[in-house]
C-alpha positions in Angstrom: 0.0 0.0 0.0 1.3 3.4 -1.0 2.2 5.8 1.9 -0.9 7.8 2.9 -3.5 5.3 1.7 -4.1 4.1 5.2 -4.7 7.6 6.4 -7.1 8.2 3.5 -9.1 5.2 4.6 -9.2 6.4 8.2 -10.5 9.8 7.1 -13.5 8.1 5.4 -15.5 8.7 8.6 -15.5 12.4 7.9 -17.7 12.0 4.8 -19.9 9.4 6.5 -20.6 11.6 9.5 -21.5 14.6 7.2 -24.0 12.5 5.2 -25.5 10.9 8.4 -26.1 14.3 10.0 -27.7 15.7 6.8 -30.0 12.6 6.8 -30.9 13.0 10.4 -31.9 16.6 9.7 -33.8 15.4 6.6 -32.1 18.1 4.5 -32.5 16.2 1.2 -36.2 15.9 1.5 -36.5 19.6 2.2 -34.3 20.6 -0.7 -35.8 18.3 -3.2 -39.1 20.2 -2.9 -37.3 23.5 -3.6 -33.9 25.1 -3.3 -33.2 27.2 -0.3 -30.5 29.4 1.2 -28.6 28.5 4.3 -30.4 31.2 6.2 -33.8 30.0 5.3 -32.9 26.4 6.1 -31.4 27.4 9.4 -34.8 29.0 10.3 -36.8 26.0 9.1 -34.7 23.5 10.9 -33.9 25.7 14.0 -30.2 25.2 13.4 -27.2 27.4 13.8 -26.7 29.2 10.5 -22.9 29.1 10.5 -22.7 25.5 11.4 -25.4 24.5 8.9 -23.6 26.4 6.1 -20.4 24.5 6.7 -22.4 21.2 6.5 -24.2 22.3 3.3 -20.9 23.3 1.6 -19.4 19.9 2.3 -22.5 18.2 0.8 -21.8 20.3 -2.3 -18.2 18.9 -2.3 -19.7 15.4 -2.1 -21.9 16.1 -5.1 -25.1 15.5 -3.1 -26.1 19.2 -3.3 -25.5 22.0 -5.8 -25.0 25.6 -4.9 -25.8 28.6 -7.1 -25.9 32.2 -5.9 -26.2 31.0 -2.3 -29.1 28.6 -3.0 -28.7 24.9 -2.4 -30.5 22.2 -4.3 -30.3 18.4 -4.4 -28.3 16.8 -7.2 -29.4 13.5 -8.8 -27.2 11.7 -6.2 -28.7 13.7 -3.4 -32.3 13.0 -4.5 -31.8 9.4 -3.5 -31.6 10.5 0.1 -35.0 12.3 0.0 -37.9 10.5 1.6 -40.0 11.5 -1.4 -37.9 9.7 -4.0 -39.5 6.4 -5.2 -36.2 4.6 -4.8 -35.1 6.4 -1.6 -32.0 5.1 0.2 -32.8 7.3 3.2 -34.0 4.5 5.5 -30.7 2.6 5.1 -28.7 5.8 5.9 -30.8 6.4 9.0 -30.2 2.8 10.1 -26.5 3.4 9.6 -26.8 6.5 11.7 -28.2 4.3 14.5 -25.1 2.0 14.1 -22.7 4.9 14.6 -22.9 4.9 18.4 -22.7 1.1 18.5 -19.5 1.1 16.5 -18.0 3.7 18.8 -17.9 1.0 21.4 -15.7 -1.3 19.3 -12.5 -0.8 21.3 -14.1 -1.6 24.6 -15.9 -4.6 22.9 -12.6 -6.0 21.8 -11.1 -5.5 25.2 -13.9 -7.0 27.2 -16.1 -8.9 24.8 -19.1 -6.7 25.6 -20.1 -3.4 24.1 -21.1 -0.8 26.7 -22.9 1.1 24.1 -25.0 -1.8 22.9 -28.8 -1.4 23.0 -31.1 -4.0 21.3 -33.2 -2.5 18.6 -36.3 -3.6 20.4 -35.3 -1.1 23.2 -34.5 1.8 20.9 -38.1 2.8 20.3 -40.6 2.3 17.4 -38.8 4.9 15.2 -35.6 2.9 15.3 -37.4 -0.3 14.5 -39.3 1.3 11.6 -36.0 2.7 10.2 -34.4 -0.7 10.5 -37.3 -2.5 8.8 -37.5 0.1 6.0 -33.7 -0.2 5.6 -34.0 -3.9 5.1 -36.5 -3.2 2.3 -34.1 -0.8 0.6 -31.2 -3.2 0.7 -33.4 -6.1 -0.4 -35.7 -4.8 -3.1 -33.3 -5.6 -6.0 -31.4 -8.5 -4.4 -34.7 -10.3 -3.5 -35.6 -10.6 -7.2 -32.1 -11.7 -8.0 -32.3 -14.4 -5.4 -35.8 -15.5 -6.6 -34.5 -15.8 -10.1 -31.4 -17.8 -9.1 -33.3 -20.4 -7.0 -35.8 -23.0 -8.4 -39.0 -22.1 -6.6 -41.3 -24.2 -8.9 -41.5 -27.3 -6.7 -42.8 -25.3 -3.7 -46.4 -24.3 -2.8 -46.2 -22.5 0.6 -43.4 -20.3 1.9 -42.7 -19.6 5.5 -40.8 -16.3 5.6 -39.3 -16.1 9.1 -38.5 -12.6 10.2 -39.8 -11.5 6.9 -40.1 -7.7 7.8 -42.3 -5.9 5.2 -42.3 -8.9 2.8 -39.6 -7.9 0.4 -38.6 -11.5 -0.2 -42.1 -12.9 0.1 -43.1 -10.5 -2.7 -40.2 -11.6 -4.9 -40.8 -15.3 -4.4 -44.6 -15.0 -5.0 -44.0 -13.0 -8.1 -41.6 -15.6 -9.4 -44.0 -18.5 -8.5 -47.7 -17.7 -9.2 -48.7 -21.0 -7.6 -47.1 -20.2 -4.2 -48.8 -18.7 -1.1 -46.9 -17.6 2.0 -46.9 -17.1 5.7 -44.9 -14.1 6.9 -43.9 -14.4 10.5 -42.5 -11.4 12.4 -42.8 -9.3 15.5 -46.2 -7.7 16.3 -44.9 -4.1 15.7 -43.7 -5.2 12.2 -46.8 -7.0 10.9 -48.8 -3.7 10.2 -45.9 -2.5 8.1 -45.9 -5.8 6.2 -49.7 -5.5 5.7 -49.4 -2.1 4.2 -46.7 -3.0 1.8 -48.2 -6.3 0.7 -51.6 -4.6 0.2 -49.9 -1.9 -1.9 -48.3 -4.6 -4.1 -51.6 -6.4 -4.5 -50.3 -9.6 -2.8 -52.1 -9.6 0.5 -54.6 -12.2 -0.6 -51.8 -14.7 -1.0 -50.0 -14.0 2.3 -51.0 -15.0 5.9 -49.5 -12.6 8.4 -48.6 -14.1 11.8 -47.2 -12.1 14.7 -44.7 -13.7 17.0 -41.1 -13.9 18.3 -39.2 -16.9 16.9 -37.0 -16.9 20.1 -40.0 -17.7 22.2 -42.9 -19.0 20.0 -43.3 -22.0 17.8 -43.4 -21.3 14.0 -46.5 -21.7 11.9 -46.7 -25.3 10.5 -47.6 -26.7 7.1 -45.1 -25.0 4.7 -42.8 -26.8 2.3 -40.2 -24.0 2.1 -38.8 -21.9 5.0 -36.8 -18.8 4.3 -34.2 -17.4 6.7 -33.1 -14.2 5.0 -30.4 -12.3 6.8 -31.4 -13.9 10.2 -28.7 -16.3 11.3 -26.0 -13.6 11.6 -27.9 -12.0 14.5 -27.9 -15.2 16.5 -25.4 -17.2 18.5 -24.6 -20.7 17.4 -26.9 -22.1 20.1 -29.7 -19.8 19.1 -29.4 -20.9 15.5 -29.7 -24.6 16.4 -32.8 -23.8 18.5 -34.3 -21.9 15.5 -33.4 -24.7 13.0 -35.2 -27.2 15.3 -38.3 -25.1 15.3 -38.1 -24.9 11.5 -37.6 -28.7 11.3 -40.8 -29.1 13.4 -42.8 -26.6 11.3 -41.9 -27.9 7.8 -43.8 -30.7 6.1 -41.8 -33.9 5.6 -39.5 -33.3 2.6 -39.7 -29.6 3.0 -36.6 -27.4 2.7 -35.0 -24.5 4.5 -33.2 -21.8 2.5 -30.7 -19.6 4.3 -29.6 -16.3 2.8 -26.6 -14.7 4.5 -22.9 -14.2 4.3 -21.2 -17.6 4.2 -17.5 -17.3 5.1 -14.6 -19.3 3.8 -12.6 -21.5 6.3 -10.2 -18.7 7.3 -13.1 -16.2 7.7 -11.6 -13.5 5.5 -13.8 -14.0 2.4 -16.1 -12.6 1.4 -14.6 -9.3 2.7 -18.0 -7.8 3.4 -18.7 -10.7 5.6 -15.6 -10.1 7.7 -16.7 -6.5 8.3 -20.2 -7.6 9.0 -19.0 -9.9 11.7 -17.8 -6.7 13.5 -21.2 -5.2 13.0 -22.7 -8.2 14.8 -20.0 -8.0 17.5 -20.9 -4.5 18.5 -24.7 -4.8 18.0 -25.7 -8.2 19.3 -25.1 -10.5 22.3 -23.8 -13.4 20.3 -24.3 -12.8 16.6 -21.6 -13.5 14.0 -21.0 -14.5 10.4 -20.6 -18.2 9.8 -18.7 -20.6 7.6 -20.5 -23.3 5.5 -19.2 -25.9 7.9 -20.7 -24.0 10.9 -24.1 -23.8 9.2 -24.0 -27.4 8.0 -23.1 -28.8 11.5 -25.9 -26.8 13.1 -28.5 -27.8 10.6 -27.6 -31.5 10.9 -27.7 -31.2 14.7 -31.3 -30.0 14.2 -32.2 -33.0 12.0 -31.7 -31.7 8.5 -30.0 -33.6 5.7 -28.6 -32.8 2.3 -27.1 -29.5 3.4 -25.5 -27.8 0.4 -24.4 -24.4 -0.8 -26.5 -23.5 -3.8 -25.2 -20.0 -4.4 -22.0 -18.2 -3.6 -21.8 -14.4 -3.4 -20.0 -11.4 -2.1 -22.9 -9.3 -0.8 -24.9 -11.4 1.7 -26.3 -13.3 -1.3 -25.0 -16.8 -0.5 -27.7 -19.5 -0.2 -27.5 -22.7 1.8 -30.3 -25.3 1.4 -31.2 -28.2 3.6 -34.0 -30.8 3.6 -36.2 -32.2 6.4 -36.2 -36.0 5.9 -39.5 -37.5 4.6 
């Protein structure tokens, strides 16, 4: 690495913090509606004019805003961070803003194994939960269709989407297989959000919504395909075995479980995003992690599954592992 490149990477947090603050202030939504001066914005947002001006100028440098005669407006890049944009990325940015404090506890986490800043999302209030759920939709709306296209869904008739959030993957799977119905299982506060999105997409008549906590409750029975999409990384190995056993019990004989997540190689350095995500779980969960294929296979077999295999490799939490409940 050339001298100075490490320092350049370390400085990356400067840009991140500027964008996160702008998102928290909802600047991009305000400026998408119409351009405004720093003075007008400072009044609307009840912010310090000088401080806000410095922030706005940096957003111009980052090509998220334009500036002409003292008037700031969103650029094409910046519009994606407006809540009004049909493909808005704002929920994911707000979710990352919530992670900022958690990551600040990384040094102490490495020293002691516990993050003093950690606070489960269930204890951060409904706004944080909503931001997280909407962020999962943002990150999944394209990938879900890619996954649905890459996996043969034709043999299945009823999907159990565990922790399915607002139904991003349920929708993609049902659109791919017109003969499939689904059960979406998630927390009581999430189910109304799922109801609204599925109704908006015209798929509510094919989906049964069931509220519950998979750490405590049994899973709805009678499905032949169970989906764990970006779930296992939040769990400890013991929690995953318990969850796999519940899935085994819920599936019909011969049914399959499909796991979408990072699947690490044996030395746990590839895929690179999975290595970084393991840190995200370290600072944000009690026992979450990213897992190797052997880790996943061993746990699934301990729960009674057979024919465990990797059916898709990927770099962006798009690996798929499949296993079957014996007949």
